[in-house]
N, C-alpha and C positions, 0 to 999 in steps of 0.2 A: 356818497361821500363820507368818509368818517369825520367826526367832528374833531378837531385838533386842540388838544389841552394846551393852555396858555402856560408852559413852563416857567416863564421869567415871573409870573405872579404866585406861582406855588411856593408856599413858606414852610420852612423846615426848623423845627425848634428840638429842644431837649427839656424833658420834666426830671426833677429830682425831688424826692421826699425827705433828703436828708439823711439817706442810710448812713449806718456807721461803717466806714472801710477799716481796711487792714493795711499794713505795710506789706512790703515782699517778704517777710519773714513770718507774717500770720499774726503779728501783734495788734490787737483791736485799738482803734484811735479813740480817745476820749471825744464826747460830746462837741466840746469847744473845738477839737483839732477837725472833727468833722464839718463842721460849719465853715472852718477856714478853707478845707479842702473844696467845699462846693463853691467858695468864692474864686479859688484858682481855677476852678474847672470853667467857670462862666467867663473868666478872662481869656481862658485858651479858646473856648467857643467863639467869643467875641473875634478874637485874632484871625480865626479860621473861617470867618464869614458866614457862621450860624445865625438864623434870623432871630430865633426867641429862646430865652432861658424862662422856664416856669417852675417855680418851688412851690411845694405843697405845705399845707399847715397841718401837723399832726401833734399829738400830745401823747406819745408812748415812747418807751425807753429805747426802742431800736431805730427812732427816728430824731435826728438832732433839730429839726427846724420846726418850732412853735409859733415863730414870727417871721414869716417869709418875708414881709414887707421891710423889715428891718435889715435881713441880709441883703435884699434887693437894691436897698440905700448903699450898702457897702460896695456891692457891685457896680452901681453906677458910678462910683468916683474913680474906677479903673478901667471902664469900658467906654466905646464911642459909638456903636451902632446897635448893638444887640438890644431887642426889646425885653423888658423887664416885667414878666408876669407872675401871677400866682397860678398855682394849680392843685388846690383852689384855698380862697379864703373862704372860711364856713361862716357865712353870713348870719345864719339861723342862732348861732351862739355868739355872735358878735354884735355891736352895736352899728347901725348905718352911719350915724353920724362920725363917729369915729374912724370907719373904714373910710369914708369919704375923705376925712382930714388926712390921714396916713397917705393915701393915694395921691391926693393933690401935693402933698409934700414930696413924695416920690417923683411925682411929674416935675416939680422944679428943679429937685436935684439932679434928675437925669436929663434934663433939657427935652422932655416931651417923649419919654420912651415907656412910660408907666402903662401898665395895663391889669385891671382887677378882673380877675377870674372867679365868679361867685358860684358857691354851690351848697346845696343843704349837708353835705358832709356823710360820705360813705363808712366813717369812723365816728363812734358816737362819744369818745371820751370827753371832748370838749362841753357837752351838754351838762352832766353832773358837775364839772370843774367850775364851770362859770354859774351854776345857780339854775338851770333851765331844766324843765320836765320835757322828757322824751314823747309824752302824750301830746305835746304841742308841735311836735316836729313840723308839720306842714303848715301849720298856722304861723309860725316863727318865721318860716322862709318867706311865705307871702306876704306878711305885714313888712317885713323889713326889707325885702326887694322893692315893694310899693314906696316906702319912704326912701331909699336909696336912689331909685329912678327919679324922684322929684328933686332930691340934692344934686344930682346931675345937672339941672337946670341952671345951679349957681345963683338963685334967687332965694330971696326970704320964703321959707316954708312953713305952712301950717298943716298940721298932721295929727291924727288921732287914731290910736288902735288899741288893743288889748294887751300887746307884748312889750311895751316901754311907755314911759312917759310922753305926753302929747306937746306938741310944740305949736307956737302961735307966733308968725312973722320971724322966725329964727333965721339969722344970717349966720352962715357957716363959713369959715375960712380955714385956709387960704385959698382963693380963686385962682384957677389956672390961667395960664396964658392965652391957650387956645380955646377956653369956655368949655371943655369937656374932659371927662376921663375916659380912656377907651376900655370899654366893660364887656366880658362875655359871660355866659351862662354854660356852666358845666353840668352834663346830666349822664347818669348811668344806664338809662334806657325806660325811664317812665314817660308815657305818652303824655301824661298830664304836665309834667316838666318841659317837654318839649313845646306842646302848646302854650304853656307860660311865657317861655322865652320868646317865642314868635310875638304873644300878644304884648309884651314891653318893647318890642322891638330891638332885641339883643341878638347879637351872633350866638351861635350855638357851638359848643364843643361836646363831642360824644367820647366818653370814657369806655374804650372797648378793651376789656381785660380778660377775656375769656371768650371762645367760641367763634364761630366763623363770622369774619366781618360783614358779609353778606345779610346777615339776619337784621343789621341795622339800617338796611337800605329803606323798610317802610318808614323809620322814624325821620330819616331825610327828606322822605316824599311828604310825610306829616307836618313837618316845619315849614317847607315851601308851600303848602296849601293853607296853613294856618296864617302864615304871615301875609298871602295874599288875602285871605278872609279880614284880616285886621289893617289891611291897606299899610303894611309896614314892609320894609325891603326883606328880602331874603338873603342874608349874608353867606358867603362861602362858608362851608362847615369845616369844623376842625375836628381832627381824631387824635386821641393820645393812647398809645398802647406800650406794653413792655417789650424789651428786645434785648439782644446781645450779640455784639459784634467783635469778631477776632479774626486772626489770619485766615484760619481754616474753618469749614463747618464742623469738624469733629472737635476743634478747641472750644469753639463757641457753644456747641450743644453740651458739652461737658460742664462748662461755665455755667450756663443756665441752668442745667440740672443742679448743681450744688449751690446755685444763688438765689436766681428767680424762684425755682421750685420752692427752696428754703423759705422765701418770704412768704410765698402762699400757703404752706403749710404752717407756719407760725400762726398766721391770721385765721387760717382754717381752724386750729387748735382752739383759739378764743371764740369761735363762732359755732363749734360743734360740727365743722366739715370733715368728711374722711379725708385722709392725705392723698395729695395728688400722685396718681399712679403711674408708672413709666408709660403706660399705653395712652393715658390722658395727656401727659407731657409731650409725648411725640405727636399726638395730634393736633395740639397747640402750636408746635413748632412747624408742622408739614402745611395745616389747613386752616389754623386757628389765628388767634391774634398774639402769638410771641413770634417777633422777628428776629430769628436767630440764625446766625451763620456767618458765612465770608462775606465781604462786601458785594460781590456778585449776586451770592444767594438772596441777601437781604433787600437789595435793589430791586431784584426782580419781583419779589413778592410784595414789596411797597407798591410798586408801579402797578402791580396787578389789582391791589387793594384800591388804588388811588382812581384808578379806571373804573373799577366796578363800582364805587361809591359816588364818584365825581365830585370829591371833597377838594378844598383849597389850601388846607395847612396839615401838616401831621407833625406830631411831637413824640419822639422816642423817651420813654421811660428807662431810664439808665441806672446802674449802679445798684442794683437790688441785692439784698441778703449777705452783706459783708464781703462783697467784692473787693479785690485791693484797689487802693488808688491809683497805682500804675496802670492796671488793666482798665479801669475807667477811663484814665486820660487817653489811653491809646484807642479805646473805643470811640472817643469823642473825635480822635484824629481822623480814624477810619471813615465814621459817618460824614464829617465834613469833606474828607478830601478825596474819596471813593463812592461812597453810598449815594450822597446827594447828587453830584455832577451825573452818575450813572442813571439814577432814577429820571431827573430831567432828559437825558438821552433818550430813554425807554418812553417817556411820555409823549415826546416830541414825535416818535414814531406812531403814535396811536391814531 
């Protein structure tokens, strides 16, 4: 007998990096307008019943959001149910005490809907910006995660390390009403990061932004084995990936070629990668980690990936590379009203 997937517990969300959109005439939004657009989109997502909105931290001109928890606080005041997450907070170049304080504040404003998603950062602009040496990349995250995990206990903290000032019986405020801040760790495919997440007892988010999702199955098994070894719970795993949903496959593919690919080429130019070819792009759309197409096409590919990996949460990275605000809003509507219900239907047939 096939194991049935509990579709009611499957969580669906949206991720935004604060990409700068355009209006329908192609006029580029200001960064301030782009931030207000994300707030508008989060309200739409909440109204349509999407479970999570996650906002990334970036310090680049093509992304408007450098302080995601600030934007989430604004979203908290106009939404009712949607969980408010980051995607990610770059803990390595931040201060764990301030991170705790900001999320405890967001937890209060949102009446318990805050979620800190912490990562080492796939972009490195924040390190020189805030005075950190990239040679300390691993040490910074390890030490700061260690301190942050102690702060979550909401008791006086004594801590000593190499990357920030020591603490002795430090009491940090505000305290949360439920005694904890929901926290996840996002990783891009490092086995060491997966094991670390299990060691600290945090849920895992996998950023699958290229190639076949199936290649991440060993990381999921590693997380489960490590959690068992450290006698910590193995929480349902989340995946976030890029996507483009439109009324037809042809329209979605054209939009993705002009916008998702554009974003990847821009990043690739900075990092010395060759531009994504049409063949590479089509491979990602057909068998990789770009979920592109009509609602039915995207739903079928998502359901197949969810079944294969056995995950409990999926977040769609939307709005890449200057996509118009109206196309972004339409994508959110299609995702909420057609894709998610259809995925649940397909999973119930597993």
